[in-house]
C-alpha positions in Angstrom: -9.8 4.5 -1.6 -10.2 5.7 -5.2 -8.0 8.7 -4.3 -5.1 6.4 -3.8 -5.1 5.6 -7.5 -5.5 9.3 -8.3 -2.3 10.1 -6.3 -0.4 7.2 -7.9 -1.9 6.6 -11.3 1.0 4.7 -12.7 1.5 2.6 -9.5 1.3 -1.2 -9.7 -0.9 -1.4 -6.6 -4.1 -2.9 -5.3 -5.6 -1.4 -2.1 -7.7 -3.9 -0.1 -10.3 -2.7 2.5 -10.2 -4.9 5.5 -13.7 -4.2 6.6 -17.0 -2.6 5.4 -16.5 1.0 6.3 -17.4 3.8 3.9 -15.0 6.2 5.6 -11.9 4.0 5.1 -9.3 6.7 4.6 -8.8 10.4 4.3 -6.0 11.2 1.9 -4.3 14.4 0.6 -1.4 14.5 -1.8 0.9 17.0 -3.4 2.7 16.2 -6.6 5.7 18.4 -7.6 8.3 17.4 -10.2 9.3 13.8 -9.7 7.9 13.6 -6.2 4.5 12.7 -4.7 3.9 13.5 -1.0 0.9 11.9 0.6 -0.9 12.3 3.9 -3.1 9.4 5.0 -5.5 8.8 7.9 -7.0 5.4 8.1 -10.5 5.3 9.7 -10.7 1.6 8.9 -7.9 -1.0 8.3 -6.6 -1.1 4.8 -3.9 -3.2 3.0 -1.8 -1.8 0.1 0.1 -4.3 -2.0 2.5 -2.8 -4.6 5.7 -2.9 -6.4 7.5 0.3 -7.0 8.5 1.4 -10.5 12.1 0.9 -11.2 14.3 3.8 -10.2 12.0 4.9 -7.4 12.1 4.8 -3.7 9.3 5.2 -1.1 9.9 6.6 2.4 7.2 6.9 5.0 6.6 7.7 8.6 3.8 6.5 11.0 2.8 9.5 13.1 0.3 7.2 14.8 0.1 3.4 14.2 -3.2 1.5 14.6 -3.5 -2.1 15.6 -2.1 -4.7 13.1 -0.1 -2.0 11.2 2.7 -3.9 9.4 5.2 -3.7 6.7 6.1 -7.0 5.0 5.2 -8.8 8.3 7.2 -6.4 10.5 5.3 -4.2 13.0 4.9 -0.6 12.2 4.8 1.4 15.5 4.0 5.0 16.3 7.0 7.1 15.4 8.7 4.6 13.1 10.0 5.5 9.6 10.3 3.0 6.8 11.9 2.8 3.3 10.9 0.6 0.4 12.8 -0.1 -2.8 11.6 -1.7 -6.1 13.1 -5.1 -5.4 9.9 -7.0 -4.4 6.2 -6.9 -4.0 5.5 -5.0 -0.7 2.6 -5.3 1.7 1.7 -2.4 4.0 -1.3 -2.7 6.4 -2.5 0.5 7.9 -4.5 -0.4 11.0 -7.6 1.6 12.1 -6.5 5.0 13.5 -3.2 5.1 11.6 -1.9 8.5 10.5 1.1 8.3 8.1 3.0 10.5 5.6 4.5 8.9 2.5 6.8 10.2 -0.2 7.4 8.5 -3.5 10.3 9.9 -5.6 12.6 8.9 -8.4 16.1 8.1 -7.3 17.4 10.0 -10.3 15.5 13.1 -9.1 17.5 13.5 -5.9 20.8 11.6 -6.2 23.5 13.7 -7.8 26.5 11.7 -6.8 27.6 8.2 -7.8 28.5 7.2 -4.3 25.0 8.0 -3.0 23.4 6.1 -5.9 25.4 3.0 -5.0 24.4 3.4 -1.4 20.7 3.4 -2.3 21.1 0.4 -4.7 23.0 -1.6 -2.0 20.2 -1.0 0.4 17.6 -2.2 -2.1 19.5 -5.5 -2.6 19.1 -6.4 1.1 16.5 -8.9 2.3 12.8 -7.9 1.9 12.1 -7.2 5.6 15.4 -5.5 6.1 15.2 -3.2 3.1 11.7 -2.2 4.3 12.8 -1.8 7.9 11.1 0.5 10.3 13.3 3.0 12.1 12.6 4.9 15.4 14.1 8.3 14.8 12.4 11.5 16.2 14.3 13.8 13.8 13.0 11.9 10.8 9.5 12.3 12.2 10.0 16.0 12.3 11.2 16.1 8.7 8.1 14.1 7.6 5.9 16.5 9.5 7.4 19.3 7.5 6.7 17.5 4.2 3.2 16.6 5.6 2.4 20.3 6.1 3.4 21.0 2.5 1.1 18.3 1.2 -1.8 19.7 3.2 -1.1 23.3 2.1 -0.5 22.6 -1.6 -2.8 19.6 -2.3 -2.8 18.4 -5.9 -0.4 19.4 -8.7 1.0 22.7 -7.7 4.5 24.1 -7.5 5.9 24.6 -4.0 9.2 26.5 -3.6 11.7 24.6 -1.6 9.7 21.3 -1.7 12.2 19.6 -4.0 15.0 20.4 -1.7 13.2 19.2 1.4 12.3 15.9 -0.3 15.9 15.4 -1.3 17.2 16.0 2.3 14.5 13.8 3.8 15.1 10.8 1.5 18.9 11.1 1.7 18.7 11.1 5.6 16.3 8.2 5.7 18.3 6.1 3.2 21.5 6.7 5.2 19.6 5.7 8.4 18.4 2.5 6.8 22.0 1.5 5.9 22.8 1.5 9.6 20.1 -1.1 10.4 21.1 -4.7 11.1 19.0 -7.7 11.3 19.4 -7.7 15.1 18.1 -4.1 15.5 14.5 -2.8 15.4 11.1 -4.4 15.2 11.7 -7.4 13.0 8.8 -9.9 12.9 9.0 -12.8 15.3 9.5 -16.3 13.9 5.8 -17.1 14.6 4.5 -14.1 12.9 6.9 -14.4 10.0 5.6 -18.0 9.4 2.0 -16.8 9.5 2.8 -13.9 7.2 4.4 -16.2 4.6 1.5 -18.6 4.7 -0.8 -15.6 4.1 1.5 -14.3 1.3 1.5 -17.6 -0.6 -2.3 -17.8 -0.4 -2.6 -14.2 -1.5 -0.3 -14.8 -4.5 -2.6 -17.7 -5.5 -5.6 -15.4 -5.2 -4.1 -12.7 -7.3 -3.2 -15.1 -10.0 -6.7 -16.6 -10.1 -9.2 -13.8 -9.4 -10.9 -14.4 -12.7 -12.3 -17.8 -11.5 -13.7 -19.6 -8.5 -11.2 -20.1 -5.7 -11.8 -22.8 -3.2 -10.4 -23.0 0.3 -8.8 -26.4 -0.5 -6.8 -24.7 -3.3 -5.6 -22.0 -1.0 -4.4 -24.7 1.5 -2.6 -26.5 -1.3 -1.0 -23.2 -2.5 0.2 -22.4 1.1 1.0 -26.0 1.9 -0.8 -26.0 5.2 -4.0 -27.3 6.7 -7.3 -25.3 6.6 -7.0 -24.6 10.3 -3.5 -23.2 10.0 -4.5 -21.2 7.0 -7.4 -19.6 8.9 -5.1 -18.8 11.9 -2.7 -17.1 9.5 -5.3 -14.9 7.9 -6.9 -14.0 11.2 -3.5 -13.1 12.6 -2.3 -11.0 9.7 -5.5 -9.3 8.4 -8.2 -10.2 11.0 -10.4 -11.9 8.4 -11.2 -15.4 7.2 -9.7 -16.3 3.9 -13.1 -16.2 2.1 -14.0 -12.8 3.6 -10.5 -11.4 2.7 -11.0 -12.8 -0.9 -14.2 -10.9 -1.2 -12.6 -7.6 -0.2 -9.6 -8.3 -2.5 -12.0 -8.7 -5.4 -13.7 -5.4 -4.4 -10.4 -3.6 -4.2 -9.2 -5.0 -7.5 -12.4 -4.0 -9.2 -12.2 -0.5 -7.8 -8.7 -0.2 -9.1 -9.7 -1.4 -12.6 -12.7 1.0 -12.7 -10.4 3.9 -11.7 -7.6 3.1 -14.1 -9.3 1.6 -17.2 -10.4 3.7 -20.2 -14.0 4.5 -19.2 -15.3 4.4 -22.8 -14.0 0.8 -23.3 -15.2 -1.0 -20.2 -18.5 -1.6 -18.4 -19.1 -2.3 -14.7 -20.2 -5.9 -15.5 -17.1 -6.7 -17.6 -14.8 -5.5 -14.9 -16.6 -7.3 -12.1 -16.7 -10.6 -14.0 -13.0 -10.3 -14.8 -12.4 -10.2 -11.0 -14.6 -13.1 -10.2 -17.7 -11.2 -9.0 -20.3 -13.4 -10.5 -23.2 -12.2 -8.4 -23.5 -8.6 -9.7 -26.2 -7.6 -7.2 -24.1 -8.8 -4.2 -21.1 -7.1 -5.8 -22.8 -3.7 -6.1 -24.1 -3.9 -2.6 -20.7 -4.8 -1.1 -19.0 -2.1 -3.2 -21.4 0.5 -1.9 -20.9 -0.5 1.7 -17.2 -0.3 1.4 -16.6 2.7 -0.9 -19.8 4.7 -0.2 -20.8 4.7 -3.9 -21.9 2.2 -6.5 -19.4 1.0 -9.1 -21.5 2.8 -11.8 -20.8 6.0 -9.9 -17.1 5.4 -9.9 -17.2 4.8 -13.7 -19.3 7.9 -14.3 -16.7 10.0 -12.5 -14.0 8.6 -14.7 -16.1 9.4 -17.8 -16.7 13.0 -16.5 -12.9 13.4 -15.8 -12.0 12.1 -19.3 -14.5 14.4 -21.1 
């Protein structure tokens, strides 16, 4: 999990483990110029909520999709490619067993012509679950596999001749493919799932705004404007957890992010944990260790060592 923040240090993202598994994800990334290519294998389910920096685009491909893998409420299936623009907060859930490759790049880095720029911006202005639509295209999968090999061979920050050109070609092809998608085509979420996803989303937004204090189930029901029973059904359907259990993992994920991204000489584990509503520091440390395989103090020590 911490390696996600290493790959995308300036990313407005929180990664939420959806279970207590120390081997949540394997991740390799390759950064070159304005591009970051990432290869991810999820050994346990994980949710990533993020908003892209302005002027960027994210393209991805699920080589294998685990159960409950979704993008903004729409199913991600094996062999599907997806595109995300910085128009909204995006939720991606990688189910257990998911293998995916992801590329984040600056639009300015690969668009040389005004017509292509307008094409990309017009796609970004489409509805959330249409702009982030999943495409079934075998040739796109092959292109992603090529980029995946580069990320595995040249992990970290190293030059790779031809990498920039391959990224440009891949992103241009995928953006063009997305423009051909209509609301009637592909794996759009059903009305039932969409309703449950929006209930989950409203409750999640309330959680994120109030992580610094106690959050009660009645407040989540009020925020989502549903009964407790409906709220529990929605969370079970979307993330496979109860609202209170999910909230605990959300606090853990947010604390991990803060420890990874804060200046290590200016924070303490206790201050970060309390800021995220983890009042019982002993329970917090034990839960953190079960999920991430290390104690929060270990995470902070690694940051101190890296900054030295």
